[in-house]
N, C-alpha and C positions, 0 to 999 in steps of 0.2 A: 527523429532524434534518438529513439531507443531501437533496440533490435526488433526485427520483424516478428520474431516468435515470442515477444513479450506479452504475456496474458492480460495485463492491465489495458492493453490497447483495444480490447473488445468493449471497453467502457469509456469512449471518448466523452468529454475532453481530457480525461485522466491519462497520465503517463508516468513512467518511472523516472526518478531523478538520478539513476545510475544504471548500470547494466544488469542489476539484479531483476528478478521477475515476480513482482507481487501478483497474486492471482485474483480472479473474480469467480465467485461461486454462485450457483443458481439453484433454487428449489424447484424450478421448472425442469422436469425430466425429459419431456418429449422433444423440445427444441431449446436447450438450455442457453445457448449463446455464451457459455462460460463452462466452468467445471461443474458438472451436475453433483449436487449433494444428495446422492441416492443412498438411502439407508439400507439398501440390500447389497451394495458394493463396498469395496475396501474403505474408501475415504469416509463414507457415511457410517460404516460400522465402527471403525476404529477412532475416527476423529470427527464425529458429527458436530456440526455447528449450524445454527440457524440464524437468519438475519434479524436484526433488531426490528426492522420494519420493511415491508415489501417482500420481493422474492429473490433479490440478489444482494450480494455484499462482497467487499474486497477483503482479502487476507494477505498478511505480510509477515515475514520473519523479521522481528525487530532485534533479535539476538539469537544466536545459535551456539550452543556449547561446542567448544573446540574449534570454532571458526569465527571469523569476523564478519559473517554475513549480516547485512542490514539491508532491508528492502524499504524503499521510500515511494510514496505516491504523491504526485504533484498535479496541480491544476492551475490554469491561468485564471486570474481574477477577472470578473466581468467588467470591472471599472477600476481605475486607479484609486488607491487609498488617499484619503484627504487628512491633512494635519488637523488636529483638534477634534476629530470624530472618534468615537469608541466603536470597536468592532468586536464581535463575538465569534469564536470558533467553537463548534461542538462536534463531538464524535462519540460513538459508542464503542467500547473496547471490551472484548471478552476472550479470555484464555480458553482454548479448546481443552477438552477433557484428556486428550492424549499427550499433553505436554506437562512435564513435571516442574519446569522452571518458568519464571516470568520476569519481566523487567519491572522497575519500580517507577518509571516515568515515561511519558510520551509528550511530544510537543508539536507545535506548528511554527513554521518559519515564513515570514513575508519578505519578499524581495521585489525590486523593480523589474527584474528579468528572471527567466527560468534559471534554476540551479541544476546543473548537470555536470557531473564529474566524469569525463571521458578517460581519465588516467587510471581509474581503478577498475579492476576486473569485476566479475560477478560477485566476488567475495567481500565487497564492502565499499564504503565511502567514508571519508573523513568528515569531521565536523567543520563547518564553515564559519569564518568570520565574515562580517558584512562586506569587507573589501575583497574577499577571496572568491567571489562569484565569478566563474569562468565566462 
């Protein structure tokens, strides 16, 4: 569904909902299976970020100044949602120290099928109405 060089694909069953490329970072430096968050190299020195829990985490550009870049991470539910039930979504969000600006909201979207916009390039995706799912 996404391009072969999409970094989120190292963390199945997660994938990108557009052609943008959210990253997976790892605190494991010998065999990271992701971008190593090495504190002695550029990314770790300039933009160090640790996981909330465990040794890996995903990172995404939710907004970029002067661009419409938006990265999305998507995963298929393990079972269909049922009417009348309450569901909880949780996520830990942290702004890295190397960014000056932040967004003021993050959300989750549930759909019957995957949401993937093939019409937008790497620089973004539009907001969806429930009937606009491709």
